[in-house]
N, C-alpha and C positions, 0 to 999 in steps of 0.2 A: 555556419555549422555543417554537418555532414550526416550521411546515413551510414550506419555500420551494423554488422552482425556480431552478436555476443553470445557466447556459450561457455558455461563452467567446464573447464578442461576440454573444450572442443568436442570432437567426434568421440574421442576416447571416453570422456565423461558421460556423453550421451549414451554410448554402448553399455557402459557400466550400469546406468540406470535402467537400461532394458534388460540386461542379463541378471542382475542381482539387485533389484530395487530396494529390498529392505536393508541389505548390507550397505549399499551406497548411502542410504538415508541415514543409517546409524553412524557411518564414518563421517559423513558431512556434518551432522549435528555435534559429534564429539569434537571435531575440529573447531566449530564455531563457538562452543562453549569454552574451549580452552583459550582461544585467541581473543574473544570479545567479552568474556565475563568481567574482567577487571575493569574495562572502560565503562561497561553498564553500571557497575557498582560505584565507580567514581562519579558518574553523572547523577545517579540517584541520590548520593550523598550531597553533591553540589545543589541539586534541585531543592532538597529539604532544608538546606541551610540558608536559602534566601529569605529576606525579610518579606518580599512580596512573592506570590506564587508566579513562577516563570510561565510565559505563554507557551501554548503548544507549539511545536515545531513543524507539525503536519496536521492539516485538517482534512479529513476524509469525509466527503459527502456522498452517500449512495442515493442517487436520484431515482432509481428504478431497481427493484430487487428481483431481477431475472437475468439469466445468462442463456446463451445459445451453444454452449459447448458441452462436452461429455468428460471433462477432466476428472480422472478417477480420484483425485485427492481433494476435491472440492464439494462441499455440501450444497453449493448453489448450481451444480451442474444440472442439466435438464432432467436427469433421472432421479436426482436426490433432493431437489428443492422441495421444502415443506411449508414455506412461509406463504400466507395469503398474498396475492398480488397487491403491490403498492407502488405508487409513483408519487413523488414528492409534490406537495401543493406549491403552485407558483409563488403565492405570498409568502409561504413559509421559507422557500428557497431564497427569495429576495431578502427576507428579514435576516436570514442567517448571514448572507453576504454583507448586508448593510451593518450588522453588528461587528463583523470582522473589520470593516472599514472604520467604524467608529472607535474600535479597540486599538486601532493603529497596527494591525496585523500585516506583517511583511514576509511571513514564513512560507512554507510549502502548502499548496492547495491541490487537491485531486477530486474531481467529481466522479469517484469510483469507490466501490467497496467490494463486496463479494457478488459482483455482477459483470455484465458486459454494458458498459456506458453508451455505446452506439444504439442500443435498443430504445434508449430514450430519444424520442423524436425532437425533443427541444434541446438536445444536448449542446448544439452549437450556440444557440442564443443564450443558454445558461452560461457557457464559457465566456461569451461576449460581455455579459453583464458582470461576471466576476473580474474580468480584465479592466473594465471601466472603473469599477469600484476599488480594485486592489491592484494598481498599476506596478507596484514594486514586489508583488508576491511571485514566487516561482511556481507557475501552474503547469502541471504535467498530466497527461492523459495516458492510461494503460488500457490496452485493448487486446482481445485475442485475434483481431484482424480478419475474422471470418467474413464480415460484410463490409470490410474497409476497401476503399478505392481512392484513386487520385483526386477525384472531385471532393470527396468527403475531407481529405487531408487539406486540400485547398480552402475549404470552408472554415476548418477550425484552427489552422496554423496561425492566423493573425493573433490569436488569443492565448496560445500556449507556448511554453518555453521548450518543452520536451514531449515527444510522442514515443511511447514504448509499445512495441508490437510484440506480444507474446505468440510465437508461432508454435502452437501445440500440435504435435504430429507423432505418429508412430515411427517415422523414420527421420533420419537427419537430412531433411529436405524442406525447402520453402513451399508453402502452398502457392498455387499458380498466380493467384491475385497478389500475394505479397512478393513473389518474384518479380512480378511486373512493376510493382511500386518500387522495389529496390533498383531495378535496372533504370527506370525512368529517373528516379531522383538522382541516382549516381551520375546519369548523363546530363542532368540539368540542375546542379547543386545551387547555382545562383538563385533559382526560383524559390528554393527552400532554405535560404541563407539564414533566416531568422528562427528556425526551429531545429532542434536536434532530434533525429530519428533513430531509435535503436531498435533492432530486430533481435529478440531473444529466442534462441532455439531451445524449445521445451518438450520433454517427452510427455505425451498425453496421459500415459499410464503410470507415471512415476510416483513414488512414495515420498512425501516430504515430512511434515510434521503431523502430530495427532490433532493440532489446533483445538486443545482442551476437549478432546473427545468427539469433535464434530467431524473430522475427516472420514469419508466413507471407506477408505482403503487402509486406515491406520487408527484403530480405536485406542484410547489411552489405556495403559495397563496400571498396574498397582504401584509402579515406581513413583515415589515422591520427588518432585523437583525442588531442590533447596536453594537454587540460584535465584537472584531477583530477575526482574523483566523490565525492559526499557519502555515498552509501549504505553503504560498508563501515565508516563511522565513526559512522553513526547507527542502522543497522538490524541486528537479530538475526534471521536469515532461517531458519525451521525447516520442514522438509518432513514428511509424515506418517510416514516411516520413521525419523524422529529425526536425520536428517542436517542439518547446518548448511551452507548454502551462502554464496557471497560476497554475494548480494543477489537481489532479486526477478527480475532479468533472467536468471537461470540457471533458466529454465523446464524445461530438460531434465536438470537436476541433474548438470551436468558438474563443477563445482567441488566440493571436499570440505574443509571447514574443521574438521570433527569430527563425531563420532557421539555423540548423547546417550544411547545405550544403553551407552556405554563411559566417557564423561567428563561432568563437570558443565557447565552453562551457563557459569559463571564461568571455568572452565578453558579452554573453547573460545574465549570472547570475548576473553580475555586471553592466549590461547595463541600458540605460535610461528607457526602457519600464517596466522592473520588478522593478526598483527603484521607479518609479512613482506610479506603482500599490501598492507596499508595503506602501509608505508614506500615501496613501488614505486609505488602508485597516486597517493600524495601528490605525487610528482614528475611525474605524467602518466600517463594510461591506456596510453600506448605502451610502458610499462615491464612491464605485466602482460598476458600474452597473451590471456587471456579477454576483457579489457576494451579491447583495442587499438583495435578498430574500432567499439565501442559508442558510440551517439550519445544514450543516454538521459541525461536530466538531470531531477532532481526539480523540479517546478514548483509544488509545493504547500506544505503546512503545515510540512514540515521546515525550510524556509528561514526561517519565522518562529520556529520552536522554537530553532534555533541562535543566532539574534539574541538572544533571551531568555537562553539559556545563557550566552553571552559577555558579557551585560550583568549576569550575576549573579543574574538573577530566575528561579530554578529553578521556583518555584511557577507562575509565569505560563507558562513553557515547558511544564510538565507538563498545563496546562489548555488549551493551544492546540488547536483542533479539527483533526480528520483530513481535512477536505475540501481540495480544490485552491483555495487562497485566490485565485490569480490568475484562475482560470476562473469568475468569479463575476459574474452579472448576474441579479439577483433578480427574481422575478415574484411579487407577493402577491395 
């Protein structure tokens, strides 16, 4: 594999997000809802028509609920985080991975949520355990890269398929440590042949979605979103205390789909709370209070995953990368 730099519309898109962040966000979301709305509806219908509840396609385990960045759009940034500090219990973590293995899970796994995974001092050994138990899963790590270096990549790369480095910056420029990583990996690709490394150029102050009202720089307005949402049908969202939420937009842990200290993964995923929520959201977000004004839409790899699922190509779905496929303009 290789290392590459990715950015939606390149320098032009980055500049647009600097100059007119709200306009850029509105245009981007309108495009995504127009181009991805039907595929989401198709998968939701497909999901609900199955005799057995389909497995999640992405399991997100937030092992520590802290970040070290100041991204304006995220409630987990160091100025906005309100949650009590929490790190996942080792026994609980191993239990989650063991349950996935017993379930026969082969989908996507990321030890990441609304946080910076490298702040977890056990993150490498957690990835190692996951890889041993889930050899066929696509494991990807997403990091802001602020404390990333080559040694840390070398430590974790045997256990992951993909490393996504989000280079959050005020300018279209790599941070010094990330530039060093890029230059070294580019010159020594054989050393990193088993892992795909993607550096995404991200504007630190950009406006994205309102994330159900939790985004610090974009509060939800009174507009009711009538489209359905993919995430309750594709993602199993786990926070460090073992609670399962409706999706990644529940930064403040408002929703409660179940507690893994009390119930199994399968029980919660197939259970009455998530089932009831899905049936309501399938007919439009306006039917579920938490999602009523949320303008989030998956613009990444899940759209590709569900297309493969509906086409019956499970293996291809499981190997689809975890980057935002539409936000891609490579620089080699």
